[in-house]
N, C-alpha and C positions, 0 to 999 in steps of 0.2 A: 370201542376201547380194546386194545390188544391184550390178550391173555396168554399165559403159558398153558400148554396142554397138560392136563392132569395126569400124573403118574406116567408120563412118557418115559420110556426107558433109555433116555440119553443119560444114563447113570452107570456107575461102575459098581458091580456087586460080585464079590469073589465067592465062589462055590454055588451049587445049584441044589434044587430039591425043596426043602422046607421053606416056610415063610422066612423073610429076612430077620424078623425079630426072634424067631425060634433059633436060627443059626447063631445069631449074636449071643443069646443066652447059653446055648449049648457049648459054645467055645469058652465060656467063663466058668463052667461047672467045677473044674479042677483048681481054680484060683483060690488063694487064701484071703485075698482082699483085692478090690478094684479101685484104682485111682484114676480120676478124670482130669485131663489137661486140655487147655485150649490156647488160643492165640494171645499175644501180648495185649495188655489193657482190655480185659474181657468186656464184651458188650452184652445187652440183654438177651440176644439170641443165644450166645454161648453160655451165659449163666443159666438161663431157663433150660437149655438142652442138657447141661450137666446135671441139674437138679432132677429132671425127668428121668434120665437114664439111671441115676443113682437110686431113685425110688423104684424103678423097674427091677434093678438087680437086687435090692434089699428085699422087695416083696416076693419075687419069684425064686430067688436062689438063697436068700437069707445070709448074704455075704456082707461084711462091712465095706463101706465105701469112703472115699476122700475126694473132696472138690478142691481144686487148686486155683491160685491166682498168679498169673505171670505178669509182673509189672503192676503199675498203679491203676486204680479205678478212680478217675478224677472228674468225669462228666457228672454234673449234679444229679441228673435223672438216674444214672447208673448207680451212683452212691446211695441214692434214696431207695432204689430197688433192693440193694444188698442190706441196707439198714432196716427198712420196713418189713421185709420178708425174712429177716434174720437168717441170711445165707451165710453159712460157715465156710470160709475159704482159708486154705493154708498157703502161704507164699511158696511157690514151687521150689525155690532155692532152699527151703527149710525141710523139704521132704526127705525122709530116710527110706531108701528103697530096700526091700527085702526080697529074698527068694520066694516065689509064689505070688508076688504082686502082678496083677494084670493092669496094664496101662492102656486107657482108651482116650484117643484124641477126638475132641468134639468141635465142630464148627471151624475146622482148620485142617491143614494137611502138613505132613513133615517136610522139612528141608525147603520151606518157602520163604525163609527169612523173617517169619512172623513170631519167632519164639526166642526167649533168652536162655532156655535150658539146652542141655546137650542134645544135638541132633542125632546122636547115636543111641538115645534112649529107646529101648526095644518096645515097640507098640504092638498090642494085641489087635486093636481095632481102630479104624478111622471112620467117623460118621460126620458127614458134611454136606453142604449144598453149594459150595463155591466152585466156580469154574476157574480154579487156580491150581493147575496140576502140581502135585507134590511127588515125592519119592515114595511110592506105595509098594515097592517090589517085595519087601519082606514082611508085610503086614498080613496077618492071617485072615481078618475079616474087614471088608471094605464095603461101605455103602455111601456113595457120593451121588447126590441127585441135583444137578444144576437146574432141572426143571422146576424145583421147589423154590419158593421165595424165602423160606426160612428153615434152618435146621430144627427149630422147635416144632415145625409141622411134621417132620419125619419122626421125631421123638413121640409126639402125640399119637401118631399112627401106630407106633410100636405099642404104646400103652393100651390103645383101644384093641389092637389085635390080641394082646395078652389078657384082656379083660381085667386090667388092673385099675382099681378105683383111683381117681385123681383128687386129692385133697384141695381145699380152697386155696391155700397158700401156693401150691404147685400150679394149679390152674391159672392163677393170677400171673405167675412168672412166665408160663408158657404163652399165655395170651399176649402179654406185653412184649415178649421176645418176637412173636410173629408180627405184631402191629408195627414195631420199630423197623422191621425189614421191608414191609410191603405198603407202608403208609404214604410214600411219595407218589409223584406223578411223572411219567406214566407208571402205573402199578406193576411191580415185578411179582405177580401172584398167579398161582394156578388154581384150578377148581379145588384141589386138595387143600391149599392154604385157606381158602374161604370156608371149606367144610370144617377144618380144624378150628378156625375162629368161632364159627357158629356153635360147635360142640363145647368149646371151653367157656364161652361167654356166660352162660347161666351158672357155671361152677365157680367163677372168679369173684373176688372181693372188689366190687366196683369203686368203693370209697378209697381203698388202698391204691387201686390203679390210678385214680384221679390224683392222689397225693404224689405218686411217683412221677406222673406226667407233668405236674406243676411244681416240681421241686424248686426250692429257693436257690437263687443264683448268687455266687460269691462276687466280690468286687472285681476280681481278676477277669471274670467273664466280660464285663463291660469295658475294662481297659483293653483287653485283647480285641474286642469288636471295634473299638475306636481306632486302634492301630491298624487293623485290617482295612477299615473303610478309608483311612488316610493313605493307604498304600495299595489301593485297588486300581487296576488299569484295564481299560476295555480295548480289545483288538478284534474288531469286526464282531464275530459271534461268541467270543470267549472273554470272560473277565478273570484276570489273574491278580491274586492278592498275596502280598509278601508280609509275613509277620516275623521280624527278626528276634523277637523275645516271646516265644510261645510259653505261657505259664504251665500248661499241661498238654501232652500230645493230642488228646482227644479234641481239643478246642479247634484244631484245623478243620475237623469235620463240622463243628458247629458253625464256623465261618462260611463254609461253602453251602451248607444247608440253607443258610440265610441268603447268600448272594445268588444262588441259582434261580431264585424267584424273580430276579430283575427282568423286566419285560423285554429288554432289548438284546438279551444273550440266550444262547442255547447251552453253553458250557460255563462252569465255574471251577477254578483251581485255587487252592490255598497251599502255599509252601511256608511252613513255620519252623523256625529253628528252636529245637528243644535239646539242650545240652550239646552233644557233638553230632546231632543228626538233623537233617532237613526232613521234616514230616510232611508228606504230600497227601492231599485229599481232593478228589475229583468228583464232580457231579454233572449230570446232563439232564435236560428236560426232553430229550429226544428218545423215542422208542427204538430199540434195536441198534443203539449206537455202540454197544460193546466197549464201554468205558474201561473195563478191566484190561482188555487187549490193547487199547490205545495207550493206557498209562504204562503197561509193560513195554510197549514199543518205544515210547518216549524216554523212559528211564534207562532202558537197555542195561548195559554193564555198570552203570553208575551206582545201581542199588537194586532193590527188590520192589515189585509192585504186582497188583492183581485186584480182582474184585468182580463186580457184577455187570449187568447191562448198563445201568445208569449211575452206579456208584463204584468208586474204586479208591484204593489207598496205596501208599508206598512209603519208602524210607531210603534216604541216601546218607551214608556216613560221611561227614565233612572232613576233608583233609586238614582243615584249620577252621577255627571259629572267628578268624579275623574278618573284618568287613569286606575286604577285597576278595577273599576266598569265597565268602557267601555270595557276593554279587556276581562272581564268575560263574558259579553253579546256577544261579538264578537266570543269568543271561543265556546260558546254554540250554536250559530247560525251556525258556520262552521261545527260543529259535526252533527247538525241536517240536514244540506244541504247534506253533504257527505252520510249520512245514507239514506236520501230520494232518492238520485240519485244512490244508491248502489255502492258508491265509497269507497274503503278502506281508513280508517282514516290514514293520512300520513302527512308528513311535506311538505308544499307547496313550489313550485319552483317559485322564483321571476320572474316576467315578464321582469324586467330590473335588471340584476345581481348587487349585492351590489358593487362588484369590479369595474364594469363599472361606477356606479354612483360616486364612490370616484375618479376614474381617471378623470371623466368629471369635477369634482369640482376643481381638482388640475391643470387642463389644462389652 
């Protein structure tokens, strides 16, 4: 089983000398307050990372902190994490910025199209693990480690370096954040990710963790899944699913997490319409496939995209939400994907044959 090298310095770190956690804290000493921001629709890795860094800053520097939410948190497990762990999040559009505030971006990078707040927001630090280059030129402290499977791993390492105790609630959040990032196959994990998991497991609340993982699902989840199955087409090694009425943006990822396990494909793509955007989620079962690079190549100037080795996401703003406009974009993306994967342009084979769908309706 392929693994990432532990602590390989295919990372970006601004300044030299002290440990990275020391430099991170030293740069915040003159701040009056620290506010943490992340990507739109925060996931467990971003939530756990913000919580961990806030605990580090409060414990070592005694500074007040704020955790923000950019957009909705709609995936059932993510909502359960926020509710059960009592994570206090302020909608980023409600934040009043003051002189002396230090802003730290976690699990994301500026000017990547993954935020709804002002791209001109001055950032003190960026701490991330994504191979999605952002505009980092004016950021004072940068620690971006693509060799890590999760940003929560990096944050756990900071807490251990600084000898800061990790309460049960925080250990549960960090552990779940790591698990959600490295649980697929092939695993996108380094030795450091596994070490962090082993360190956190005895400290975490396993009952709460089980509740989060088995969160109750809303009716919209099943409606979305049905629509996705009815509109899934197989083209050689890729299955493409179109959902023209996506209840929540995160459900595109839920669809492909399910479809990529189909034994006859190596790739799964879901494109779902949410308001005036086409939300894209891509998965692969191949190791070293660089799905983030592939999705960026396919989307091109139509929108923004990026991600990891086997998982990627993107978004395209639709010029119109008319059915013709949506179908035009879908057709263009399908052609680009087939070309990128060197698959002959052909008519897709339905995952669930239309005849069977009609028979089931009549039964």
